[in-house]
N, C-alpha and C positions, 0 to 999 in steps of 0.2 A: 101499452105505450112503454117505448123506451125509457128509461129511468130519469125523471127531469127533476133538477137541485131547487131544494129551498133554500132557506137561510140557516136550518140548523141540521143536526146530524153528527155523523165522523167526522172529526177533525180530518182535514184533508180531502174531505169527501173520497176521490178515487185515487189519488197519488199514495194514499197511505193503504191502500187497499191490500191486506194479507199480512201487513204489520202493525193491526190493533194489538196493544199491549207488548211489543216488541221493545224490547230494555234499549237497544240503539236509537230506535226513533224517541221514545221517551228521553233518553240521552240528549238528542239535538232538541227536540222543545225547550228543555229546560236550560241549555244554550249554556257557555262558559269564557272564561277569558282566554285569550290564546296570544302570543306575541307575532305581530306582523313585520316581516323583515323588508327592508327596501336596500340598506348598506349594511358595510360591516359596524358603520355609526348610528344607523335608524334604526333601532328596534322598540316598537310600543306595542302595548297593549289595548288591544281590541275587544270588544264583546261580542261573539258570534251567537245567534240564537235561530233555529228553525220556526216559522210562525206556524199557527194554526192551521193554515190551509194547506201545509206539508208541501208547499210549492214554493214559498219565499223564505229567504234567509235573511235575517236584521242582523246589522252592523253598525256597532257604536264605537266612537273613540272615549279616548279617557278624558278626552276636554270638555269640561262642564258645559260649555255652550253651543257645541260643535252639532248641528243635528244630524242624524241618523242617517244610515243608507241601507238599502233593499237591492238585491238582486235575485232574479228568478232561478228555481234549481234546473230548470233546461234550459239556462245559458252556458251551464256547466260544460264542459267536452269531456272531462276527466279529473280523475283525484290521482295525484302520485305521491305516494309513500316514501318518505326518506329525503332526502339530500338531490333529488333528482333534477331539477330545477336550475338553470343558470345562475341565477339568482341563491338559492341556496348553499350551491356550491362554493360561489365565491364568497359568500358573506357569512358564512356558517363553520364552527369547526367539526371536524369528523367526529367526534363523541357526541354530539346531538343528533347524529342519523336518524336514531331511532325515535326520536321526539319530532322531526321534522315532517311536514308534509305540504303539497300545492294542490290550489283547487285552480286548474287550466281552463279557462272561458272559449267559448267557440268562435267569439267575434276576435279583433286586434286588441282587444282589452288586455291588460298585463296580467299575467299569472298571481295570485294573491297565495305568497309564501308565508308560511304559519309556522311558528314551533308550539306545541302544547306542552303543560308543565310536566307531563310523565309518558314516557313508554305506552303506559296503559291506554292513557286517555288519549294519545295518537291514533291509535288503532280504531278506537272507540266512534271517533270522528270520522275517520276514513270508511269502516263498517257501514255508520249511518249514513252517510252521503251516497256511499255505492249502492246501498238497498234501496234509496228515493232515485236515484238514477236509472238503475235494473225498472223500475217500476215505471218509471216516465217512458222509457223506451218501447216498454212493452203496453202502453196503453193504445186502444182502438182509435180511430177516428171519433168515433162518435163520443168515447169517453172525453178525449182531450178535448172536443168543442163544448161539451157539456161541462167540463170542470172550468173553461176559460168563461161561460156565461157564468158560472158559480161565484167566480170571483170577483165579475164585476158587478153582480147582485151585493157582493159581502161589502165591496170599496163603496157603491152607490147609499149602501143604510149608514147614514153618516151617525146617526146615534145609536146605533147597535143594539135597537129594541127589534130586531126580526120581523121590522113592518117597512113597508115602504109606502110614504104619500107620495102624492103627485110631484113635488120637486124633486123626491129620489126617483122617482121612475123616469123624469127627463133626465137627469144625472144619468140612471143608468143607460136611457138609449144613446147618449152621446158616448159614453164610456164604450159601448159597445160596435160605435163608428155608423148610427142612425141619426139623422137630422130629422125631428119630425114639427110639424106645422101644430103650434100650441093647441088647436083646437081638435087635432086628429090626436094628438097625446092625451088631450081629455076623455075623449070620447074612447079609446083604448083601455084608460083608467077607469072608466066608469063602467065599461064592459066586463071588467074583470073583477070590480068591487061588487061582487054578490051582496056583502052584507052592510052594504052604503054605510060603512063606517068610517070613510074619509082615507082609509089606507087599506093596504094589501097583506096579507098573512096569508102563511100555509098553503089551502089548496087555491087559494087565490094566484099566488105568486107563481104556483106550477102552471096556472093556465096562461100566465101572462107570458111564461116562458114557451108554452106549445104554441100559442100564436104565432108567437116571433120565429119558432124553429121550423113551424110548417114548411114544408118543401113541397109546393105547389107543383112545380115541373115535376117530381118524381111521382105524384099525385096522378098526374094525366097520365104517363107513362102505364102505372097501374094499372087504372080504369079500363085503359085500353086491351089489356091481356086478362083483366080478372073476369074471367066470362062463366065462371061456376059459382054461382048465387052469391056473387058479391067478392067471392075469394082467388086467386089464384090458383089451379091446380096443378098437379105436375107436368101434366100434358100445354099446359097454358105455359108455364114455365120453360119447358123445352122451345116451345113455337117463339117465344122472346130471346131465348139465347140463339137460337138459330137464325132467325129474321132480323132480328137487330143489331145481335152482338157479332153476327157471325162467326159464330162460334160451331163446333162439332158436341152435340149435346145428346146423352141421353135419358131416358126415364130414371136410371140410378144416378145419373148427374145431378137432376132436378132433385129427387127425394133426400140426397144427401145435402145441398142447398136447404132445403127445409126442415132437415134434421137441424141444421148448425145455428140459423139464423129465425127460426121461429120462435117468438117470445111466448106464445100461447100454448100452452099445453095440450088442452082441448084442441085447437085448431092443427096442431101439429100431427095430433095422433089420426085425424083424417087424411095426413098427406096434403094440406093445403097450405098457401104460404098468404097471412095477414098482409093488411098494409104497410104495419109497421115493420114485420118483418122482411117486406121487400125493401124498405127506407134501409134496412138495417144491414141487408145484402148488398145494396148498392154503395154502401160506404166501405165495403170488405176491399183486401188488396186484389181479388181476381178482378173488379172494377175499373183497376189504375189504369191509367193510359199507355204507361210503359210494360210492354211483355214481359210479363214475369220471369219467364225462360232465359230472356235476354238480362234479367239482372244478376242471373248465375254466369260462371265461366261456359259459354256454349260455340267459341269459334276454335278451328284447329290451330292449337300451339306448338306444332312442329315443324312450321316453315321455318325457313332463314331469319336471322333478326331484321334482315333491311325490308323485309315484307309485311311488317308493321308501323302503326303510327304510335309514336312513344310521348307518353305525358311528361314534357319538358319544362323545366325552370331556367331563369334565366339571373344570374346574380341573386343565388337563391340564399344567399346569408344576410340582405337585407329588409328590414321590417319596413320600412318606408321609401324616402326618395334615394336618388344616387349620388345626392353630393352632401350631405351630411347627417343624414338617418343611420340610427342605430343598425350594427352588425349585430347577430344571434345565432345561438347553436339553435332556439326556439324558432327561428324561421326555416329551417332543415327540418324540424320537426313536422311545423304544418305543413310544409310544401309534402313530406313522404305521406303524413297523415289524409291530404287531398291526392294520393293517388299519383303523385310524381315519381317518374322512374329516372330521369335524367337530372341531376343538381349539379352546380356548378360551384368550383372552389376557385376564388383569385387568389394566390398565392404569394406573399412576399417574404422579406428577410425580416425577422422579428428580433428583438431582444434576448440573452441569455440561449443563442443557439436553438430558440424555438419558432419556427416559422407562424405567420400570422395569415390571417384572411381579413380582407377590407376592398374596398373600391379605391384602388389605389390611384394617387395624386389628388385625392378627395378629402373632406373631412368627418367622412364616415367612422366610426369607431372600428376596433379590430377585436378579434376573437382568436383563440389559440388553433390553429392548424388541427391538433391532435384532438381536443374538445370537440373540435365540429365533426371527423371523422368516427368519433366515440358516439357523437349523437344520431350518426346516420346509422352505424352499427345496430343501436339499438332498438333505431324504429324505422329501420327499412324492411322489414317483414313481420312486423308485430299482427298478432292474431288475436281475436276476441279469445279469453279466458273464461273458464267455468271459476265461478267462486273456489278460492281455497284457504288455507289458514293465513291469517294475516299476519301471524308471528315469524312464517316464510318467510314474508315480503321484507324483513329488515336483515335477510341474508346478504352481509357487505361485500361477497366475493361474486356474486353475480349480481346481473341487472335488474331491478327489481320493477313490475309493472303492477299496474292499478288491481285492485281486488275483481273487478269488471271492466274490462276493456270496451268502450261503448265505440269507437271506431276500429275498423279493420282496413290493414293496407294489404296489398299485392304481396304474395312470393314469387314474382317474378322479376328478375335481375334489375340490378340500380348501376345507372352507368355515372361514375365519378368525372365529370367533366373539369379537366384542369389548367386553370388560365396559370402558367408559371412562370414566376418574374422572380425567382430564388435564385441566390447564388448555389453554384455545385454542392457547398458544403452543406446547406440548409436543405435542400433535395435530398440529399443521403438521409437526413433527419426525417425528412417527410416519406419516403421509402421507410424507413424504418417503424414508423408510427403506421403506415399503411399494413405491413407486413404483421407488427403485434396486434394490434386491435381488430383487423378484419380477420386474420389467421386465413384458415383455410378457405374461407367462402372468398378469398380474393383471387380472381383468374389470372396465373403467372404464367401459363403454358397452354398452347392450345389443347382445345379437348380430342382425346383420341389419340392413336399413333399417325408420325407422318405431318408432313405440310398439308393445314388445309386448302380449299380450293373456295369454301364458301364458308357462311356464319354458321354457327350453330341455332339452333332453337331457342324462344323463351325456356321452354320445357325442359331442354337439357341444360339450361341456366338458372333454373331454380335455384331461389333463395345465393345468388353470387352476386359477387362485386364486379363491374368493368371498370379499366382505369382508361380515358380518354385523353391523350396528350403528345406531345412529341417524342419520337423514338429515334434513338441514332443510327439504325441500320433497318434493313428490311426484315420481315420477320423472317423470312426464308434463310435469314443467316444462320438461325436455329439451327437448321438441318443442315449445313453446310459446313466448310471449313472455313468461312468467313465469320469471324468475329467483328464485335465492334471495336477490339483493341482501344487504346488510349485516345482516342480520338473523342471528344465531348463539344463539339460545335454543331449546332445545328441553326439554322436560321429561323429566326422568331418573327411571328405576325401576332400583332397584338390585336385584341378586340376592342375599339377604340371609339370611334366617330364615324362621319358621315364623308371622312376624307376620300379622295379618289385614288385609284389604283396605282395612279404615279406617284401621288403624295406619300402612301402608304410605304412603297418602295423604298423612297428616299428614306423613309426613318426605320425601316427593317433594319435589323440589327443581328448580329451573332448571340446566341444564347449558350452559355456552358451548360451542356445538359449533365447530371451525374450517370452513370450505367445503370446503378441500383433502382432508380426510379425509372429510368429509359425501358429497361427490362420489363416492365410490370406493364408495357403498353402491347397489349396483346392483339384484341378485334378492332380497334378503335385510333389507329393512328395518325394524326392530325397532318395534313399535308395543306400546301396552298393550291387553290383551285385556277388552272390554266386555260380552261374550257372544257368542253366535253368530250371532244376527239383527242385531246392529249389524256385525259384520265381514262377513256376505253382503251387507248395504246400502251399508257406507262404507270398507270395506277393498279397496286393491285387490291383485291375486293376489300381488306380490311383499312383502306388508305382515305381516309373521308375529310371533307372540308366544311369550314364554318363559313356563312355567309350572313353579312349583316343585311337588315330585311331590306333596304333599296335593291343592292343588289339582287336578290331573290325573288322578288318580286318582278324587276325584269324580267330575268331570266323565265319565271313562270308566265308572263303575258307574252313573251316574244318567243320563248323556245320551249314550250310547255311539253311536248312529245319527246324532246332531247332529254328535258329535265327528268322526264318519266322513265326514261330509258335508263338514265345513268342512276336513280334511284331504284332498279329492280335489283342491282348486285352491289352497290355502294351504299353507306350512309349520308343524310346530308342534315347540316346542323345550322338552322336560322336563328338569329337572336336581334333584339331591337336596336334601332339607331342611337347613337351615341348622344343624339339630340334629348332625347326621350328622358330628360335629369327627375322627371317627376315621376317616373316608373309607369309611366303611362304605357297600352300596349298596341299592336299592330293587328291586324286581321290575320288571324291562321287559316284563313278558309284557302284562300289560292293558292297558300304553299302547300297544304293537303293535296289539293287538286293536282298539285305537281308531281305528288309522290314524295314528298319530304317529311323525314321519319320526325326527326327530333327539332319540333317548333316550338323555340321556347318562350316562354312569357313570363312577365314578372307577377311572378304567385302572389305577392303582396297588395297587389292592386284591384280592388273591384270594379269592373267594369264588364261590358257587354262583351267583348274578347274572351275575359275568363269565365264570361256563364256559359259561352259556345264551346269551350277548350272541356270545360266541366261536363257540358252535353255529350260532346263527342266521347268522352272518357268513362260515361253513365254506364255504360252498358259492360258486357263479358266480364262480370264479375267485379267490376272497378278494380281492374287488374293493371290498368295502365298501359296496355298493348290493345290494341284494336287490328285486326286482320285489314290489309289494305284490300280492294276489291280485284277480280281475277286480271282485269283488264290493265292492273296497275302493277303484278305482277310477271306479266307477259314481256320477255324482252324483245318481242316484235312489234308489241301493241301499237296499233295506229291512233291510240286514244289522245285527243288535243280537246282538255275543258274549255277553249277558247272558240273551237270550231262546231258547229253542229253536226257533224258526218256521222254517217250509219255505222253500225257496230253493234256488237254484244252489249256494251255499255248503257245505249239508247233503249231504256226500256219505259217509254213514256206512260206516266199516271195521272190520272187526276186527282186531287185531292178536295174533298169536300168539309168544310169545317162548319159547324154551327158553334157559338160561342153561345152560351144559354144562360149562367149564371156564376156567382161567386159567392165562398162563403167567408164568413167574418176575416175581411182584409185588415191587417194593421194598419194605424194611424201613420200618417206621415209626419205631421206634426203632433206632437204628443200634448197639447193643448187641449182641454178637457172640449172646448167649442170648435175645436176642427174635424169636420169629417170631410173624409175624401168623395172626389166626384169621379169614380174610377172610369176607365175605359181600356180595353182589351186591344193589342196589337198582335197579330200574327204575323211572323218573320220565317221566311223560307231562307236557308243559306245552302248556297250549292254550287256547281257551274253557273257560268255570269246568267246562261238564258233563264235559270231556276232562281234565281233572287229576286223575290217579292217583298210587301208588306201592305199589309190591310187591316183596317182598325175599325171598331165599333163605335156608335156614338157614346159620349159622356151620359152616365147616370149620377142625377144629382144628389148629393147629400147622402150618399147609403153606401156603407161600406160594409154592412153586415149581411146584406143578402141581395145586393143589385141581381138585377135578371136582365139579359139583354135579346136572345133569341135573334140572333143575325147570323147571316150564312154567308161563306166565302167559298171561293172555287180559286184554284192553284192548279198549274200545269208543271209537272216534276218529269224533266227528262231524264235526269241522271239520279236515280233514287239512292243507288247505293253511297254516293257522294253528300246526299240531303241533311240537313238538320232544320227541324221546327223549333222554331223558340216562341214562347207565349209570353207577354210581357203586359203587365197590370201596372197603368200609369196614373196618377191623379191630375186630371185636366186642370187646366189655368191656361184662362183666357186672353192674360194679361202677361204671361211669361211662358216660360217651357215649362212643360209638364213634368212632375216628380215621380220618379221611380216607384212603385210601391213593393212588386214582387216579378218574378218570372219564375219558369222553368222551359227546359231546352233540353230536347232528347233527338235521337238518329231518326229519319224520317222510316228507315226499316223496322225501326222497333215500336210504331204505332202499334195501338189494337184498336180495332174497327168498333163501331157501336156508341152507348151511352157510356162516356167516362169521364172518372175522376182524376184530376193531377194535384198532386202536393203541388205548393207553391215555397220560393227558396227567396230569401231576403238577399239584399246587396252581399252581403259576403259569402253568399252561397249555402248559408245554413237553413235546415228546416225552417216553417214558420207552422209550429206545431197543429193551431186549429183552421187554418187556412187553405181555401181549396179554390178549384175553379172546374166545373162541369160541364163539357162539351160532348158534341157528338161528330164522330168520325166515321167518313165513308172515302175506299181508297179504291177506284177502278181503273182499269185498262185504257189508256186514251185511244 
């Protein structure tokens, strides 16, 4: 049987695995005082300590009567050593560099900026936290779930006597999201209380765990294929893999699975797989619903830039709403770490001849343009790092990253979309900052020799920055005697509101443009859109237009095929309506269906539209670039997503989904008495004919191991554009259901058979112990 937790044993169960006796772990367990930094005048002592579970940090203020706070280790995204955060850069002196570090959280929670008493102490805090983060990241799903249950058992043991009475068992059941009738809870308790002592301890707690964690649905599958004296032979396993999972499998593959997952050595020697071994295999990465080959870079990256969907952000600098929310370099970091490859910079004149970024004519705060460019430079192409000597992390002449970087961003190009409202003088400052900070990574001339006739590929632009903005002349002028001269005038079109084109024309004004900045615009020159015919006749491939969502949606509905043709050779950027002052988002799917590459969303907002965006860019190594289907890269394509005409794009499939069960769903309401009543919605996004939603019934009072066994069928006519979203909601008969978790992925990346899927919270972060178990079958219609 896989290891089941009791209430005793090594501190931290499996999170401290391999760290027993480690001096950095012991340092964290001992804890110590740190200086928390909020502003130049607000720096206060906080006691920070790792709890015995090695999964929770305890934080206490120096105020006598203030209650303590805790936060889970797996809420931490990364630890940044030195004065890397915006807060530390602004509120501390440079000489404190070696004593500073920041704890960065996955959610929208603010960074915890801290100062240690010494350089050595700061290093030890960072080393210890990063070792724990590394262990958390490397836990198997089985270990993660077991550890979650272990922590709930510890919480339920109120008097810390390593025993559970009936009241504590009921508390434990509520903690793990199960509401049981009192009589049933008593029967469960009595069945486990073999000693009839009135409490559970040791082996009895293990038996309670075994009863609760039993996966009946997996037992049923195992029994169907375990045809060799109650065990599954290698031949039986091959039959399961080929029949149910629709995978090519050999005896060698089966033997490899047995060697890797069978816990009983005697059974393993007989080349058999026990029920426990099968359970462990059914929770491994190979059983995930996402095609593991698609997790890596698998698409052709040698096509022109216009042939890709590009993960894009609107008003990237904002952390909240569009009217009075804070602007921050942290917002750029978060977007880039989520795979964004096109960020927006709204630039205005600032004091001391330093341009600033903010949402003009609003109360949003301001950040320096140069600070934003520095943050973008540092995080645009960040990759996972091997552990290294933390001493080198305090090199002040270079950017320093965490000892371990938990996230990984793409190496593919980042587009800097400039919304330029600056004077010529401050535009020149912008150009100097771009040049000095980005250096050779900034594209300032076409690649290759001579005037290009098409975009370079993402592969050719790896590690490069492209500027999107106004330009004084045609790019062709670089290769002729026609220079820009002293003319600095171009027409400015502001991104603003839902005004009509006539209203915008009345407001349009002449923008003076600095030649230094103009010359940096190579492949993304912003121009006004005057219709598809005009664009085909008069615009070069590198001249692109931005469309507010209303205009873009209208074109996608009424002129989809013309839009697709336009987007074969040129880039299109779509941005949210000015009326979305709350930073809400529009549905990106109709714009992708029309071939629009840069569909910019408010990354700071948690919503279904961002879930869909995250699902679209989940694959291809999370590179932020997804190759459009062939029928959207063909200039003579007849494809129209709104008209179900025959063509290569129509490859009708029937999707069969059985929603079987879920495991360890999070509580929506953290009150102990609150238990979710989960239901599952299966949603299809794609061309209008394919859009569909179906849902299961709700399971009352069980978020721990609800079971549905409900089947649905969907018709999908254009699978290459389809996305599948699984949403779990807490049913409420009196009001709207509450969001619990979701997972979205491309239809073409589905794996068939019995599959586990991870679940993400509202912010798009992984819920470590939660999961959904389904059966998938895709057939030709």
